[in-house]
N, C-alpha and C positions, 0 to 999 in steps of 0.2 A: 939393738932392741928398742931403744927410744925412738929411733928413726922409723922403725916398722910400726910402732904404736901410733906415732904421729900420722903416718900415711893412712892407717886404718881409721883413725879419728876423722881425718879430713874426708876420706871416702864416705864414711858413715854420715857425716854432716851434709855432704853434697847430696847423698841419697835421700836424706830426710827433707832437705830443701826442695828437691825435685818432686818428692812425694806430696808435700804440702801444695806446691804449685799445681800439680796435676789434679788433686782433689778440688782445689779452688776453681780451676778451669772447668772441670766436669760439672761442679755445682752451678757455676754461672751458666754453662750451656744448657743444663737441665731447666733452670728457671727462665732462661730466654725462650725456650720452647713453650713453657707454660703461659708466657705473656702473649705468644703468637703461635698457637699449636700447629696451624697449617702453614706457617711462614708466608702468609699472604703479602706481607710487607716487602718481601724480596723482589716482587715484580708489581709495583704499584700502578704502573701505567700501561696502556695498550697503544702502541704506535699506530698512526693512521695508515690504512691500507692503500697501497698504490694500485689503481685499477689495471695498469699494464703488466703487473707482476703476479705470478701465482705464489700464494703464501704457503710456506711449509713450516710447520711448528713441531719441534722436538719436545716431547712431553714425557716426564717420568722422574727417575731418581738420578744419582750421580753419573750413572752410565749414559743417560740421555744428556745430562748437563755437559759432560766432557766431549760429546760427539761434535766434531767440527763440521761446519757446513761444506758440502761438496761444491766444487767450482763449476757452476752451471748457469748459463744465461737465461734470463727471463723468469728466474725464481728468486723469491725472497725467503730467507731462513730466519726464524725466530726461535730462541731456545727458552723453554720453560721447565727445565729440569731443576730439581733441588736434591742435594745430597742427603743420604740416610733416610729418605722418606719411604714409608710403606705404601702399598697399594691403597690402603684406606685413606691415608692423608692425601695421596695424589687424586683419588676420586673426589674427595670432598673439596678440593681446590679447583676442580675442573671449571666450574662456573666463573670463578674470578680470573683464572689464568689462561683459559682457552676460549671460552665462549665469546668473550669480547673481541678476540683477535679475528674471529671468522676465518679460520684457516681453510684453504682449499684442500690441503692434505695434512692430517695429523699423524705424526710418526711416534709410535709408542714403544718405550723400552722401560720396563719396570718389573718388579717381582722378587728380586734377590734379597731385598731387605726384609720381606716377609719370611722367606724360607730360611734365612740365616738365624732366625729365632727358634727354629725347631730343636737345636741342641739344648737350648735353655728351657724349653717347654715341650719335652718329648710327648707328653700326654695330650698335647693340643695339635699334634702334627696334622691330623685329618682336618681339623677346623681351620688351621692356618692355610692349608692348600685350598680348601673350598672357598674361603673368604677371598683369596687372591683370584681364583677363577671368576667369582661373582663380580668382583671389582673390575676386572678386565672386560668382562661382558658388558657391564653397565657403561663404562667409558666408551666402548665401541658403539653401542646402541645410541648413546646420547650424542656422540659426534655425528653419526649418520642422521639422526633426527634434526641436528642443527645444520645439515647440508654439507658437511665435510666428508671427503674421502678419508679412509684410514689405512695406514700401513702399520701393522703390528709385528714387532720383531720377537723372535723367541729369546728366552733368557740366555745370556752368555754363559759359556762354561767357566768353571772355577780355575784359579791358579793353584799353585802349591800352597798347602796350609803351613804358615810359619809357626815356629815353636811357641811363640807367645799367644797364639790363638787356639792351640790344641786343647786347652782346658775348657774352652767354651765352643768347641766344634765337635761334629760327629759325622760319620759316614752317611747319615740320613739326608743330608742336604742335597747331594748329587742326585739320588733317585727322585727326590721331590722336584728338582729342576726338570728332570726327564718327564715326570708325570704332567707338569704344567705345560711343558713344550709339546707334549702329545695332544693336549687339550686345545692349544692355541689355533691350530688349523681348522678346528670346528667353527671358529668365529669368522672365517673367510666367507665371502659372499659378494653380493652386488655392492660395489664401492669399498670393499674391504679386502686387502691383500695381506699376505704373510711373507716376511723376509726371514728365512731360516738362518739367523745370525749364529746360532749354536754350531751349525754344520760348517759355516764359513770359518769359524775360529777354532774348532776342536782339533786337538792333536791326538794324544793318548785318550783312551776311553774316559769321558767325563771331564777331561782337563783341556785347558786352552793351550794352543801351541806356544811354547816358551818365548819365541820372538815377539809375540803379541801381548805378553803379560807384563803389567806394571806391578801388581801385587795380587793377593788372593781374589779380590773382587773386581779389579779395574784393569782396563786396557791401556796400552801405551799408544803412541802416535802410529806405529806400524799396524797395530790392531785396527784402529779406526780407518786407516788407509785401505785395509782389506775390506772392511765393511762398506766404505764409500764406493769401492770398485763394484760391489754387488748392488749397492743402492742406486747408482747412477742410471743403469739401464731401465730400472723401474720408473724413475722420475722423468725419463725422457720419452716414455710412451705417450 
């Protein structure tokens, strides 16, 4: 009995220590964002453009950040993705993180961080979706005005919802992804193409193929290899 009580005491102590660490970590992260809300300090410099290379810029959230550059000659790839950012943050940092780079092609992948908030604020579903659409449109229009071509990708499908996320998740996220993905092709036009990343990655309805999934929101290396296989022919045109 004493041994069992000792084990329970140690387990409880460990759980409390872990809880304190997590609260401190989250508190620190929250205040770091307050100091630099758009995280502009992540990319303080713009590298000099080489005139002999076409400059491709990945721009968006963690899904853009994790996208490895395809192996293609004559192209320079620069990544300006930042994890956890919503379309509002991404739009507001466009001037600092994209305009100075003068990309020949801007590759956009963003939106899931807006839509994952729908379970927390179900009454704001329509407003969240509309704001995302407006921000996508603004970035595309601004990039075109700056002389860049644009490749906008549809939002990736979701992975399986893990147990620890179910209390802050709902079935409303997947239909919202479909709604925004149906809107994205309307942005195509002169100098603007769409890569249907959702179709490349989808397995079961609304779900990513299991071999491509790292977790609920992110791809593994195989997933990005599939995307690059679809991206390369577009970049080689």
